[in-house]
CHARMM internal coordinates of N, CA and C (Angstrom, degrees):
IC EDIT
DIST 1 N 1 CA 1.4505
DIST 1 CA 1 C 1.5260
ANGL 1 N 1 CA 1 C 108.39
DIST 1 C 2 N 1.2810
ANGL 1 CA 1 C 2 N 115.08
DIHE 1 N 1 CA 1 C 2 N 125.28
DIST 2 N 2 CA 1.4561
ANGL 1 C 2 N 2 CA 120.17
DIHE 1 CA 1 C 2 N 2 CA 177.30
DIST 2 CA 2 C 1.5116
ANGL 2 N 2 CA 2 C 109.44
DIHE 1 C 2 N 2 CA 2 C -87.12
DIST 2 C 3 N 1.2976
ANGL 2 CA 2 C 3 N 119.24
DIHE 2 N 2 CA 2 C 3 N 153.54
DIST 3 N 3 CA 1.4635
ANGL 2 C 3 N 3 CA 128.04
DIHE 2 CA 2 C 3 N 3 CA 10.99
DIST 3 CA 3 C 1.5276
ANGL 3 N 3 CA 3 C 114.35
DIHE 2 C 3 N 3 CA 3 C -90.57
DIST 3 C 4 N 1.3200
ANGL 3 CA 3 C 4 N 119.20
DIHE 3 N 3 CA 3 C 4 N -5.65
DIST 4 N 4 CA 1.4569
ANGL 3 C 4 N 4 CA 120.58
DIHE 3 CA 3 C 4 N 4 CA -175.98
DIST 4 CA 4 C 1.5246
ANGL 4 N 4 CA 4 C 113.64
DIHE 3 C 4 N 4 CA 4 C -87.09
DIST 4 C 5 N 1.3144
ANGL 4 CA 4 C 5 N 116.98
DIHE 4 N 4 CA 4 C 5 N -8.16
DIST 5 N 5 CA 1.4624
ANGL 4 C 5 N 5 CA 122.23
DIHE 4 CA 4 C 5 N 5 CA -177.14
DIST 5 CA 5 C 1.5249
ANGL 5 N 5 CA 5 C 110.43
DIHE 4 C 5 N 5 CA 5 C 54.99
DIST 5 C 6 N 1.3262
ANGL 5 CA 5 C 6 N 114.39
DIHE 5 N 5 CA 5 C 6 N 62.23
DIST 6 N 6 CA 1.4532
ANGL 5 C 6 N 6 CA 121.88
DIHE 5 CA 5 C 6 N 6 CA 174.30
DIST 6 CA 6 C 1.5180
ANGL 6 N 6 CA 6 C 108.75
DIHE 5 C 6 N 6 CA 6 C -102.56
DIST 6 C 7 N 1.3156
ANGL 6 CA 6 C 7 N 116.97
DIHE 6 N 6 CA 6 C 7 N 148.58
DIST 7 N 7 CA 1.4589
ANGL 6 C 7 N 7 CA 122.06
DIHE 6 CA 6 C 7 N 7 CA 178.50
DIST 7 CA 7 C 1.5299
ANGL 7 N 7 CA 7 C 109.67
DIHE 6 C 7 N 7 CA 7 C -67.45
DIST 7 C 8 N 1.3079
ANGL 7 CA 7 C 8 N 116.34
DIHE 7 N 7 CA 7 C 8 N 132.83
DIST 8 N 8 CA 1.4674
ANGL 7 C 8 N 8 CA 120.59
DIHE 7 CA 7 C 8 N 8 CA 178.38
DIST 8 CA 8 C 1.5330
ANGL 8 N 8 CA 8 C 111.51
DIHE 7 C 8 N 8 CA 8 C -69.00
DIST 8 C 9 N 1.3076
ANGL 8 CA 8 C 9 N 117.16
DIHE 8 N 8 CA 8 C 9 N -27.47
DIST 9 N 9 CA 1.4682
ANGL 8 C 9 N 9 CA 120.81
DIHE 8 CA 8 C 9 N 9 CA -176.38
DIST 9 CA 9 C 1.5289
ANGL 9 N 9 CA 9 C 112.52
DIHE 8 C 9 N 9 CA 9 C -82.62
DIST 9 C 10 N 1.3491
ANGL 9 CA 9 C 10 N 116.80
DIHE 9 N 9 CA 9 C 10 N -45.75
DIST 10 N 10 CA 1.4640
ANGL 9 C 10 N 10 CA 118.91
DIHE 9 CA 9 C 10 N 10 CA -172.97
DIST 10 CA 10 C 1.5196
ANGL 10 N 10 CA 10 C 114.40
DIHE 9 C 10 N 10 CA 10 C -116.27
DIST 10 C 11 N 1.3232
ANGL 10 CA 10 C 11 N 117.63
DIHE 10 N 10 CA 10 C 11 N -14.06
DIST 11 N 11 CA 1.4551
ANGL 10 C 11 N 11 CA 121.19
DIHE 10 CA 10 C 11 N 11 CA 178.95
DIST 11 CA 11 C 1.5185
ANGL 11 N 11 CA 11 C 114.76
DIHE 10 C 11 N 11 CA 11 C 83.71
DIST 11 C 12 N 1.3286
ANGL 11 CA 11 C 12 N 117.82
DIHE 11 N 11 CA 11 C 12 N -0.54
DIST 12 N 12 CA 1.4668
ANGL 11 C 12 N 12 CA 121.36
DIHE 11 CA 11 C 12 N 12 CA 178.69
DIST 12 CA 12 C 1.5312
ANGL 12 N 12 CA 12 C 109.80
DIHE 11 C 12 N 12 CA 12 C -77.61
DIST 12 C 13 N 1.3281
ANGL 12 CA 12 C 13 N 115.67
DIHE 12 N 12 CA 12 C 13 N 166.43
DIST 13 N 13 CA 1.4618
ANGL 12 C 13 N 13 CA 119.53
DIHE 12 CA 12 C 13 N 13 CA 173.94
DIST 13 CA 13 C 1.5203
ANGL 13 N 13 CA 13 C 109.38
DIHE 12 C 13 N 13 CA 13 C -56.52
DIST 13 C 14 N 1.3248
ANGL 13 CA 13 C 14 N 115.13
DIHE 13 N 13 CA 13 C 14 N 133.40
DIST 14 N 14 CA 1.4556
ANGL 13 C 14 N 14 CA 120.24
DIHE 13 CA 13 C 14 N 14 CA 178.16
DIST 14 CA 14 C 1.5170
ANGL 14 N 14 CA 14 C 108.61
DIHE 13 C 14 N 14 CA 14 C -91.62
DIST 14 C 15 N 1.3105
ANGL 14 CA 14 C 15 N 119.39
DIHE 14 N 14 CA 14 C 15 N 139.03
DIST 15 N 15 CA 1.4532
ANGL 14 C 15 N 15 CA 127.13
DIHE 14 CA 14 C 15 N 15 CA 0.77
DIST 15 CA 15 C 1.5317
ANGL 15 N 15 CA 15 C 112.14
DIHE 14 C 15 N 15 CA 15 C -81.67
DIST 15 C 16 N 1.3104
ANGL 15 CA 15 C 16 N 114.98
DIHE 15 N 15 CA 15 C 16 N 121.37
DIST 16 N 16 CA 1.4654
ANGL 15 C 16 N 16 CA 121.75
DIHE 15 CA 15 C 16 N 16 CA 177.92
DIST 16 CA 16 C 1.5347
ANGL 16 N 16 CA 16 C 108.89
DIHE 15 C 16 N 16 CA 16 C -74.88
DIST 16 C 17 N 1.2939
ANGL 16 CA 16 C 17 N 116.57
DIHE 16 N 16 CA 16 C 17 N 178.98
DIST 17 N 17 CA 1.4754
ANGL 16 C 17 N 17 CA 120.39
DIHE 16 CA 16 C 17 N 17 CA -178.44
DIST 17 CA 17 C 1.5176
ANGL 17 N 17 CA 17 C 112.58
DIHE 16 C 17 N 17 CA 17 C -57.68
DIST 17 C 18 N 1.3289
ANGL 17 CA 17 C 18 N 116.83
DIHE 17 N 17 CA 17 C 18 N -43.14
DIST 18 N 18 CA 1.4699
ANGL 17 C 18 N 18 CA 119.88
DIHE 17 CA 17 C 18 N 18 CA -179.40
DIST 18 CA 18 C 1.5278
ANGL 18 N 18 CA 18 C 110.58
DIHE 17 C 18 N 18 CA 18 C -66.59
DIST 18 C 19 N 1.3282
ANGL 18 CA 18 C 19 N 116.87
DIHE 18 N 18 CA 18 C 19 N -40.34
DIST 19 N 19 CA 1.4658
ANGL 18 C 19 N 19 CA 120.33
DIHE 18 CA 18 C 19 N 19 CA 179.10
DIST 19 CA 19 C 1.5207
ANGL 19 N 19 CA 19 C 110.81
DIHE 18 C 19 N 19 CA 19 C -66.47
DIST 19 C 20 N 1.3190
ANGL 19 CA 19 C 20 N 116.57
DIHE 19 N 19 CA 19 C 20 N -39.81
DIST 20 N 20 CA 1.4700
ANGL 19 C 20 N 20 CA 119.78
DIHE 19 CA 19 C 20 N 20 CA 178.34
DIST 20 CA 20 C 1.5254
ANGL 20 N 20 CA 20 C 110.81
DIHE 19 C 20 N 20 CA 20 C -61.70
DIST 20 C 21 N 1.3103
ANGL 20 CA 20 C 21 N 116.47
DIHE 20 N 20 CA 20 C 21 N -45.24
DIST 21 N 21 CA 1.4593
ANGL 20 C 21 N 21 CA 120.15
DIHE 20 CA 20 C 21 N 21 CA 178.60
DIST 21 CA 21 C 1.5226
ANGL 21 N 21 CA 21 C 110.91
DIHE 20 C 21 N 21 CA 21 C -61.39
DIST 21 C 22 N 1.3265
ANGL 21 CA 21 C 22 N 117.19
DIHE 21 N 21 CA 21 C 22 N -46.25
DIST 22 N 22 CA 1.4649
ANGL 21 C 22 N 22 CA 120.92
DIHE 21 CA 21 C 22 N 22 CA 179.23
DIST 22 CA 22 C 1.5272
ANGL 22 N 22 CA 22 C 110.99
DIHE 21 C 22 N 22 CA 22 C -61.29
DIST 22 C 23 N 1.3339
ANGL 22 CA 22 C 23 N 117.32
DIHE 22 N 22 CA 22 C 23 N -42.54
DIST 23 N 23 CA 1.4688
ANGL 22 C 23 N 23 CA 120.48
DIHE 22 CA 22 C 23 N 23 CA 179.41
DIST 23 CA 23 C 1.5232
ANGL 23 N 23 CA 23 C 111.08
DIHE 22 C 23 N 23 CA 23 C -64.99
DIST 23 C 24 N 1.3271
ANGL 23 CA 23 C 24 N 117.54
DIHE 23 N 23 CA 23 C 24 N -39.64
DIST 24 N 24 CA 1.4627
ANGL 23 C 24 N 24 CA 119.66
DIHE 23 CA 23 C 24 N 24 CA 177.94
DIST 24 CA 24 C 1.5233
ANGL 24 N 24 CA 24 C 111.65
DIHE 23 C 24 N 24 CA 24 C -64.27
DIST 24 C 25 N 1.3177
ANGL 24 CA 24 C 25 N 117.56
DIHE 24 N 24 CA 24 C 25 N -35.36
DIST 25 N 25 CA 1.4627
ANGL 24 C 25 N 25 CA 120.69
DIHE 24 CA 24 C 25 N 25 CA 177.03
DIST 25 CA 25 C 1.5266
ANGL 25 N 25 CA 25 C 109.94
DIHE 24 C 25 N 25 CA 25 C -68.40
DIST 25 C 26 N 1.3122
ANGL 25 CA 25 C 26 N 116.62
DIHE 25 N 25 CA 25 C 26 N -47.19
DIST 26 N 26 CA 1.4670
ANGL 25 C 26 N 26 CA 121.06
DIHE 25 CA 25 C 26 N 26 CA -178.87
DIST 26 CA 26 C 1.5277
ANGL 26 N 26 CA 26 C 111.39
DIHE 25 C 26 N 26 CA 26 C -61.64
DIST 26 C 27 N 1.3310
ANGL 26 CA 26 C 27 N 116.38
DIHE 26 N 26 CA 26 C 27 N -42.72
DIST 27 N 27 CA 1.4638
ANGL 26 C 27 N 27 CA 121.60
DIHE 26 CA 26 C 27 N 27 CA -175.24
DIST 27 CA 27 C 1.5288
ANGL 27 N 27 CA 27 C 112.71
DIHE 26 C 27 N 27 CA 27 C -103.69
DIST 27 C 28 N 1.3225
ANGL 27 CA 27 C 28 N 117.61
DIHE 27 N 27 CA 27 C 28 N 24.52
DIST 28 N 28 CA 1.4678
ANGL 27 C 28 N 28 CA 120.79
DIHE 27 CA 27 C 28 N 28 CA -173.39
DIST 28 CA 28 C 1.5215
ANGL 28 N 28 CA 28 C 113.34
DIHE 27 C 28 N 28 CA 28 C -55.99
DIST 28 C 29 N 1.3104
ANGL 28 CA 28 C 29 N 118.62
DIHE 28 N 28 CA 28 C 29 N -30.48
DIST 29 N 29 CA 1.4637
ANGL 28 C 29 N 29 CA 121.50
DIHE 28 CA 28 C 29 N 29 CA 179.69
DIST 29 CA 29 C 1.5231
ANGL 29 N 29 CA 29 C 112.36
DIHE 28 C 29 N 29 CA 29 C -104.76
DIST 29 C 30 N 1.3432
ANGL 29 CA 29 C 30 N 116.82
DIHE 29 N 29 CA 29 C 30 N 11.93
DIST 30 N 30 CA 1.4602
ANGL 29 C 30 N 30 CA 119.86
DIHE 29 CA 29 C 30 N 30 CA -175.14
DIST 30 CA 30 C 1.5292
ANGL 30 N 30 CA 30 C 110.42
DIHE 29 C 30 N 30 CA 30 C -150.09
DIST 30 C 31 N 1.3324
ANGL 30 CA 30 C 31 N 116.40
DIHE 30 N 30 CA 30 C 31 N 66.13
DIST 31 N 31 CA 1.4620
ANGL 30 C 31 N 31 CA 119.64
DIHE 30 CA 30 C 31 N 31 CA -179.91
DIST 31 CA 31 C 1.5250
ANGL 31 N 31 CA 31 C 111.61
DIHE 30 C 31 N 31 CA 31 C -64.54
DIST 31 C 32 N 1.3341
ANGL 31 CA 31 C 32 N 117.36
DIHE 31 N 31 CA 31 C 32 N -30.01
DIST 32 N 32 CA 1.4722
ANGL 31 C 32 N 32 CA 119.45
DIHE 31 CA 31 C 32 N 32 CA 176.17
DIST 32 CA 32 C 1.5295
ANGL 32 N 32 CA 32 C 109.93
DIHE 31 C 32 N 32 CA 32 C -64.48
DIST 32 C 33 N 1.3158
ANGL 32 CA 32 C 33 N 117.06
DIHE 32 N 32 CA 32 C 33 N -38.79
DIST 33 N 33 CA 1.4631
ANGL 32 C 33 N 33 CA 120.87
DIHE 32 CA 32 C 33 N 33 CA 176.95
DIST 33 CA 33 C 1.5183
ANGL 33 N 33 CA 33 C 111.59
DIHE 32 C 33 N 33 CA 33 C -65.96
DIST 33 C 34 N 1.3282
ANGL 33 CA 33 C 34 N 116.61
DIHE 33 N 33 CA 33 C 34 N -37.08
DIST 34 N 34 CA 1.4646
ANGL 33 C 34 N 34 CA 120.95
DIHE 33 CA 33 C 34 N 34 CA 176.71
DIST 34 CA 34 C 1.5210
ANGL 34 N 34 CA 34 C 109.81
DIHE 33 C 34 N 34 CA 34 C -63.98
DIST 34 C 35 N 1.3231
ANGL 34 CA 34 C 35 N 116.85
DIHE 34 N 34 CA 34 C 35 N -44.87
DIST 35 N 35 CA 1.4663
ANGL 34 C 35 N 35 CA 120.01
DIHE 34 CA 34 C 35 N 35 CA 178.32
DIST 35 CA 35 C 1.5269
ANGL 35 N 35 CA 35 C 111.08
DIHE 34 C 35 N 35 CA 35 C -61.16
DIST 35 C 36 N 1.3143
ANGL 35 CA 35 C 36 N 116.51
DIHE 35 N 35 CA 35 C 36 N -41.65
DIST 36 N 36 CA 1.4662
ANGL 35 C 36 N 36 CA 120.78
DIHE 35 CA 35 C 36 N 36 CA 179.55
DIST 36 CA 36 C 1.5293
ANGL 36 N 36 CA 36 C 110.66
DIHE 35 C 36 N 36 CA 36 C -63.40
DIST 36 C 37 N 1.3114
ANGL 36 CA 36 C 37 N 117.03
DIHE 36 N 36 CA 36 C 37 N -45.13
DIST 37 N 37 CA 1.4583
ANGL 36 C 37 N 37 CA 122.37
DIHE 36 CA 36 C 37 N 37 CA 179.41
DIST 37 CA 37 C 1.5288
ANGL 37 N 37 CA 37 C 110.58
DIHE 36 C 37 N 37 CA 37 C -60.50
DIST 37 C 38 N 1.3291
ANGL 37 CA 37 C 38 N 116.61
DIHE 37 N 37 CA 37 C 38 N -48.86
DIST 38 N 38 CA 1.4561
ANGL 37 C 38 N 38 CA 120.81
DIHE 37 CA 37 C 38 N 38 CA -177.40
DIST 38 CA 38 C 1.5248
ANGL 38 N 38 CA 38 C 112.40
DIHE 37 C 38 N 38 CA 38 C -71.89
DIST 38 C 39 N 1.3171
ANGL 38 CA 38 C 39 N 117.45
DIHE 38 N 38 CA 38 C 39 N -29.30
DIST 39 N 39 CA 1.4634
ANGL 38 C 39 N 39 CA 120.15
DIHE 38 CA 38 C 39 N 39 CA 175.83
DIST 39 CA 39 C 1.5273
ANGL 39 N 39 CA 39 C 110.14
DIHE 38 C 39 N 39 CA 39 C -65.07
DIST 39 C 40 N 1.3238
ANGL 39 CA 39 C 40 N 116.78
DIHE 39 N 39 CA 39 C 40 N -39.73
DIST 40 N 40 CA 1.4622
ANGL 39 C 40 N 40 CA 120.00
DIHE 39 CA 39 C 40 N 40 CA 175.65
DIST 40 CA 40 C 1.5184
ANGL 40 N 40 CA 40 C 111.59
DIHE 39 C 40 N 40 CA 40 C -61.39
DIST 40 C 41 N 1.2913
ANGL 40 CA 40 C 41 N 116.57
DIHE 40 N 40 CA 40 C 41 N -43.41
DIST 41 N 41 CA 1.4762
ANGL 40 C 41 N 41 CA 120.05
DIHE 40 CA 40 C 41 N 41 CA 178.47
DIST 41 CA 41 C 1.5216
ANGL 41 N 41 CA 41 C 111.26
DIHE 40 C 41 N 41 CA 41 C -69.45
DIST 41 C 42 N 1.3169
ANGL 41 CA 41 C 42 N 116.61
DIHE 41 N 41 CA 41 C 42 N -33.90
DIST 42 N 42 CA 1.4615
ANGL 41 C 42 N 42 CA 120.56
DIHE 41 CA 41 C 42 N 42 CA 175.75
DIST 42 CA 42 C 1.5250
ANGL 42 N 42 CA 42 C 110.51
DIHE 41 C 42 N 42 CA 42 C -61.01
DIST 42 C 43 N 1.3102
ANGL 42 CA 42 C 43 N 117.43
DIHE 42 N 42 CA 42 C 43 N -43.92
DIST 43 N 43 CA 1.4630
ANGL 42 C 43 N 43 CA 120.67
DIHE 42 CA 42 C 43 N 43 CA 179.89
DIST 43 CA 43 C 1.5291
ANGL 43 N 43 CA 43 C 110.99
DIHE 42 C 43 N 43 CA 43 C -60.89
DIST 43 C 44 N 1.3186
ANGL 43 CA 43 C 44 N 116.60
DIHE 43 N 43 CA 43 C 44 N -39.06
DIST 44 N 44 CA 1.4702
ANGL 43 C 44 N 44 CA 121.00
DIHE 43 CA 43 C 44 N 44 CA 176.99
DIST 44 CA 44 C 1.5215
ANGL 44 N 44 CA 44 C 109.79
DIHE 43 C 44 N 44 CA 44 C -66.01
DIST 44 C 45 N 1.3323
ANGL 44 CA 44 C 45 N 117.27
DIHE 44 N 44 CA 44 C 45 N -43.54
DIST 45 N 45 CA 1.4680
ANGL 44 C 45 N 45 CA 121.43
DIHE 44 CA 44 C 45 N 45 CA -179.66
DIST 45 CA 45 C 1.5264
ANGL 45 N 45 CA 45 C 110.80
DIHE 44 C 45 N 45 CA 45 C -62.76
DIST 45 C 46 N 1.3217
ANGL 45 CA 45 C 46 N 117.12
DIHE 45 N 45 CA 45 C 46 N -40.10
DIST 46 N 46 CA 1.4698
ANGL 45 C 46 N 46 CA 120.42
DIHE 45 CA 45 C 46 N 46 CA 178.26
DIST 46 CA 46 C 1.5206
ANGL 46 N 46 CA 46 C 109.58
DIHE 45 C 46 N 46 CA 46 C -62.73
DIST 46 C 47 N 1.3108
ANGL 46 CA 46 C 47 N 117.05
DIHE 46 N 46 CA 46 C 47 N -41.07
DIST 47 N 47 CA 1.4587
ANGL 46 C 47 N 47 CA 121.18
DIHE 46 CA 46 C 47 N 47 CA 178.19
DIST 47 CA 47 C 1.5265
ANGL 47 N 47 CA 47 C 111.59
DIHE 46 C 47 N 47 CA 47 C -67.20
DIST 47 C 48 N 1.3272
ANGL 47 CA 47 C 48 N 116.41
DIHE 47 N 47 CA 47 C 48 N -41.13
DIST 48 N 48 CA 1.4681
ANGL 47 C 48 N 48 CA 121.59
DIHE 47 CA 47 C 48 N 48 CA -179.21
DIST 48 CA 48 C 1.5228
ANGL 48 N 48 CA 48 C 113.13
DIHE 47 C 48 N 48 CA 48 C -70.79
DIST 48 C 49 N 1.3334
ANGL 48 CA 48 C 49 N 116.95
DIHE 48 N 48 CA 48 C 49 N -26.44
DIST 49 N 49 CA 1.4665
ANGL 48 C 49 N 49 CA 121.44
DIHE 48 CA 48 C 49 N 49 CA -173.68
DIST 49 CA 49 C 1.5376
ANGL 49 N 49 CA 49 C 110.39
DIHE 48 C 49 N 49 CA 49 C -127.19
DIST 49 C 50 N 1.3217
ANGL 49 CA 49 C 50 N 117.42
DIHE 49 N 49 CA 49 C 50 N 67.12
DIST 50 N 50 CA 1.4679
ANGL 49 C 50 N 50 CA 119.84
DIHE 49 CA 49 C 50 N 50 CA -174.08
DIST 50 CA 50 C 1.5249
ANGL 50 N 50 CA 50 C 114.71
DIHE 49 C 50 N 50 CA 50 C -63.62
DIST 50 C 51 N 1.3246
ANGL 50 CA 50 C 51 N 118.25
DIHE 50 N 50 CA 50 C 51 N -17.28
DIST 51 N 51 CA 1.4685
ANGL 50 C 51 N 51 CA 120.49
DIHE 50 CA 50 C 51 N 51 CA -179.62
DIST 51 CA 51 C 1.5237
ANGL 51 N 51 CA 51 C 112.93
DIHE 50 C 51 N 51 CA 51 C -89.42
DIST 51 C 52 N 1.3137
ANGL 51 CA 51 C 52 N 117.26
DIHE 51 N 51 CA 51 C 52 N -7.90
DIST 52 N 52 CA 1.4723
ANGL 51 C 52 N 52 CA 120.93
DIHE 51 CA 51 C 52 N 52 CA 178.99
DIST 52 CA 52 C 1.5253
ANGL 52 N 52 CA 52 C 108.15
DIHE 51 C 52 N 52 CA 52 C -90.86
DIST 52 C 53 N 1.3175
ANGL 52 CA 52 C 53 N 115.50
DIHE 52 N 52 CA 52 C 53 N 135.70
DIST 53 N 53 CA 1.4597
ANGL 52 C 53 N 53 CA 121.16
DIHE 52 CA 52 C 53 N 53 CA 178.76
DIST 53 CA 53 C 1.5285
ANGL 53 N 53 CA 53 C 109.65
DIHE 52 C 53 N 53 CA 53 C -58.33
DIST 53 C 54 N 1.3395
ANGL 53 CA 53 C 54 N 118.32
DIHE 53 N 53 CA 53 C 54 N 123.69
DIST 54 N 54 CA 1.4680
ANGL 53 C 54 N 54 CA 120.84
DIHE 53 CA 53 C 54 N 54 CA -179.68
DIST 54 CA 54 C 1.5243
ANGL 54 N 54 CA 54 C 113.47
DIHE 53 C 54 N 54 CA 54 C -58.19
DIST 54 C 55 N 1.3359
ANGL 54 CA 54 C 55 N 117.38
DIHE 54 N 54 CA 54 C 55 N -29.21
DIST 55 N 55 CA 1.4662
ANGL 54 C 55 N 55 CA 120.11
DIHE 54 CA 54 C 55 N 55 CA 178.49
DIST 55 CA 55 C 1.5297
ANGL 55 N 55 CA 55 C 110.12
DIHE 54 C 55 N 55 CA 55 C -66.63
DIST 55 C 56 N 1.3213
ANGL 55 CA 55 C 56 N 116.53
DIHE 55 N 55 CA 55 C 56 N -38.46
DIST 56 N 56 CA 1.4627
ANGL 55 C 56 N 56 CA 120.95
DIHE 55 CA 55 C 56 N 56 CA 177.44
DIST 56 CA 56 C 1.5293
ANGL 56 N 56 CA 56 C 109.66
DIHE 55 C 56 N 56 CA 56 C -62.99
DIST 56 C 57 N 1.3191
ANGL 56 CA 56 C 57 N 116.20
DIHE 56 N 56 CA 56 C 57 N -44.39
DIST 57 N 57 CA 1.4707
ANGL 56 C 57 N 57 CA 119.56
DIHE 56 CA 56 C 57 N 57 CA 179.03
DIST 57 CA 57 C 1.5278
ANGL 57 N 57 CA 57 C 110.85
DIHE 56 C 57 N 57 CA 57 C -66.03
DIST 57 C 58 N 1.3238
ANGL 57 CA 57 C 58 N 117.57
DIHE 57 N 57 CA 57 C 58 N -41.90
DIST 58 N 58 CA 1.4688
ANGL 57 C 58 N 58 CA 120.54
DIHE 57 CA 57 C 58 N 58 CA 179.85
DIST 58 CA 58 C 1.5173
ANGL 58 N 58 CA 58 C 110.79
DIHE 57 C 58 N 58 CA 58 C -61.52
DIST 58 C 59 N 1.3196
ANGL 58 CA 58 C 59 N 116.88
DIHE 58 N 58 CA 58 C 59 N -40.93
DIST 59 N 59 CA 1.4619
ANGL 58 C 59 N 59 CA 120.29
DIHE 58 CA 58 C 59 N 59 CA 177.42
DIST 59 CA 59 C 1.5156
ANGL 59 N 59 CA 59 C 110.73
DIHE 58 C 59 N 59 CA 59 C -63.54
DIST 59 C 60 N 1.3142
ANGL 59 CA 59 C 60 N 116.24
DIHE 59 N 59 CA 59 C 60 N -42.23
DIST 60 N 60 CA 1.4743
ANGL 59 C 60 N 60 CA 121.28
DIHE 59 CA 59 C 60 N 60 CA 179.83
DIST 60 CA 60 C 1.5192
ANGL 60 N 60 CA 60 C 111.63
DIHE 59 C 60 N 60 CA 60 C -63.99
DIST 60 C 61 N 1.3302
ANGL 60 CA 60 C 61 N 117.52
DIHE 60 N 60 CA 60 C 61 N -44.17
DIST 61 N 61 CA 1.4581
ANGL 60 C 61 N 61 CA 121.23
DIHE 60 CA 60 C 61 N 61 CA -175.19
DIST 61 CA 61 C 1.5273
ANGL 61 N 61 CA 61 C 112.88
DIHE 60 C 61 N 61 CA 61 C -82.36
DIST 61 C 62 N 1.3234
ANGL 61 CA 61 C 62 N 117.89
DIHE 61 N 61 CA 61 C 62 N -34.68
DIST 62 N 62 CA 1.4660
ANGL 61 C 62 N 62 CA 119.66
DIHE 61 CA 61 C 62 N 62 CA -171.26
DIST 62 CA 62 C 1.5320
ANGL 62 N 62 CA 62 C 114.68
DIHE 61 C 62 N 62 CA 62 C -119.85
DIST 62 C 63 N 1.3094
ANGL 62 CA 62 C 63 N 117.88
DIHE 62 N 62 CA 62 C 63 N -19.83
DIST 63 N 63 CA 1.4520
ANGL 62 C 63 N 63 CA 121.26
DIHE 62 CA 62 C 63 N 63 CA -172.21
DIST 63 CA 63 C 1.5140
ANGL 63 N 63 CA 63 C 116.03
DIHE 62 C 63 N 63 CA 63 C -65.84
DIST 63 C 64 N 1.3099
ANGL 63 CA 63 C 64 N 117.72
DIHE 63 N 63 CA 63 C 64 N -16.47
DIST 64 N 64 CA 1.4602
ANGL 63 C 64 N 64 CA 121.76
DIHE 63 CA 63 C 64 N 64 CA -176.74
DIST 64 CA 64 C 1.5326
ANGL 64 N 64 CA 64 C 113.47
DIHE 63 C 64 N 64 CA 64 C -93.66
DIST 64 C 65 N 1.3253
ANGL 64 CA 64 C 65 N 117.18
DIHE 64 N 64 CA 64 C 65 N -9.17
DIST 65 N 65 CA 1.4710
ANGL 64 C 65 N 65 CA 120.59
DIHE 64 CA 64 C 65 N 65 CA -175.76
DIST 65 CA 65 C 1.5338
ANGL 65 N 65 CA 65 C 109.48
DIHE 64 C 65 N 65 CA 65 C -72.99
DIST 65 C 66 N 1.3257
ANGL 65 CA 65 C 66 N 117.79
DIHE 65 N 65 CA 65 C 66 N 129.71
DIST 66 N 66 CA 1.4639
ANGL 65 C 66 N 66 CA 119.18
DIHE 65 CA 65 C 66 N 66 CA -179.44
DIST 66 CA 66 C 1.5288
ANGL 66 N 66 CA 66 C 110.78
DIHE 65 C 66 N 66 CA 66 C -67.68
DIST 66 C 67 N 1.3369
ANGL 66 CA 66 C 67 N 117.07
DIHE 66 N 66 CA 66 C 67 N 154.27
DIST 67 N 67 CA 1.4693
ANGL 66 C 67 N 67 CA 119.85
DIHE 66 CA 66 C 67 N 67 CA 177.73
DIST 67 CA 67 C 1.5263
ANGL 67 N 67 CA 67 C 110.50
DIHE 66 C 67 N 67 CA 67 C -66.77
DIST 67 C 68 N 1.3283
ANGL 67 CA 67 C 68 N 114.82
DIHE 67 N 67 CA 67 C 68 N 155.35
DIST 68 N 68 CA 1.4689
ANGL 67 C 68 N 68 CA 119.67
DIHE 67 CA 67 C 68 N 68 CA 177.36
DIST 68 CA 68 C 1.5239
ANGL 68 N 68 CA 68 C 111.22
DIHE 67 C 68 N 68 CA 68 C -62.90
DIST 68 C 69 N 1.3106
ANGL 68 CA 68 C 69 N 115.50
DIHE 68 N 68 CA 68 C 69 N -42.72
DIST 69 N 69 CA 1.4710
ANGL 68 C 69 N 69 CA 120.49
DIHE 68 CA 68 C 69 N 69 CA -178.02
DIST 69 CA 69 C 1.5150
ANGL 69 N 69 CA 69 C 108.96
DIHE 68 C 69 N 69 CA 69 C -129.00
DIST 69 C 70 N 1.3225
ANGL 69 CA 69 C 70 N 116.80
DIHE 69 N 69 CA 69 C 70 N 125.80
DIST 70 N 70 CA 1.4758
ANGL 69 C 70 N 70 CA 119.71
DIHE 69 CA 69 C 70 N 70 CA 179.22
DIST 70 CA 70 C 1.5092
ANGL 70 N 70 CA 70 C 112.34
DIHE 69 C 70 N 70 CA 70 C -65.07
END
COOR INIT
IC SEED 1 N 1 CA 1 C
IC BUILD
């Protein structure tokens, strides 16, 4: 839910644990596509929440994605 990007199902910060799991399943063979998708949403979140540190939002939206190659 915008502008705070809260999960509609549980009310936690999005992407919550359930959303992260679902996104990893959907993008399991395309982590670059997942990063691109979440980067777009991150840009919207930064615009919607100008008082929140962008680094905090970037960590929330992108920091949990596993690396392409270990």
